[in-house]
C-alpha positions as CSV (number, residue, x, y, z in Angstrom):
1,M,100.1,148.6,104.9
2,S,97.6,146.1,106.3
3,I,98.2,142.3,106.0
4,L,95.3,142.0,103.5
5,S,96.8,144.6,101.2
6,Y,100.2,142.9,101.4
7,L,98.7,139.5,100.6
8,H,96.7,140.9,97.7
9,V,99.8,142.5,96.2
10,A,101.9,139.4,96.7
11,L,99.3,137.2,95.2
12,T,98.7,139.4,92.1
13,T,102.4,139.7,91.6
14,R,103.0,136.0,91.7
15,L,100.1,135.3,89.4
16,A,101.4,137.8,86.9
17,E,104.8,136.1,87.0
18,L,103.2,132.7,86.4
19,R,101.2,134.0,83.4
20,R,104.3,135.6,81.9
21,D,106.2,132.3,82.0
22,G,105.3,130.4,78.8
23,E,107.3,127.2,79.5
24,R,105.5,125.5,82.3
25,G,106.3,121.9,81.5
26,D,104.4,119.1,79.8
27,S,100.7,118.4,80.2
28,P,99.9,115.4,82.4
29,V,97.7,113.9,79.7
30,P,100.5,112.4,77.5
31,T,102.2,111.0,80.7
32,A,98.9,109.3,81.7
33,V,98.5,107.9,78.2
34,I,102.1,106.5,78.3
35,I,101.5,104.9,81.7
36,A,98.2,103.4,80.6
37,G,100.0,101.9,77.5
38,L,102.8,100.5,79.7
39,V,100.2,98.9,82.0
40,A,98.4,97.3,79.1
41,V,101.7,95.9,77.7
42,A,102.6,94.6,81.2
43,M,99.3,92.9,81.6
44,A,99.6,91.2,78.2
45,V,103.1,89.9,79.0
46,T,101.9,88.6,82.3
47,A,98.9,86.9,80.8
48,L,101.1,85.3,78.1
49,A,103.6,84.1,80.7
50,L,100.8,82.7,82.9
51,A,99.3,80.8,79.9
52,K,102.7,79.4,78.9
53,A,103.3,78.3,82.5
54,N,99.9,76.7,82.8
55,N,100.4,74.8,79.6
56,W,103.8,73.6,80.7
57,M,102.4,72.5,84.1
58,T,99.5,70.5,82.5
59,G,102.0,68.7,80.3
60,I,103.8,67.2,83.2
61,P,102.8,63.5,83.7
62,D,101.3,62.4,87.0
63,H,103.7,62.3,89.9
64,T,104.3,58.9,91.6
65,N,106.1,58.5,94.9
66,P,109.2,56.3,94.8
67,E,108.9,53.0,96.5
């Protein structure tokens, strides 16, 4: 049997096994949607924390050095 015949048989056998297996895991689309949602929430929390910190810093009176 030549190497090309062997590779052809091995490839077709493997593809047939993959087609037969119905449970191949979850689609990457829901995972990408979840990650995008988590990134949006993280950005909102970061923006809120930054706004609170900036408001707190602007509320501090002017600093004077001790004499």
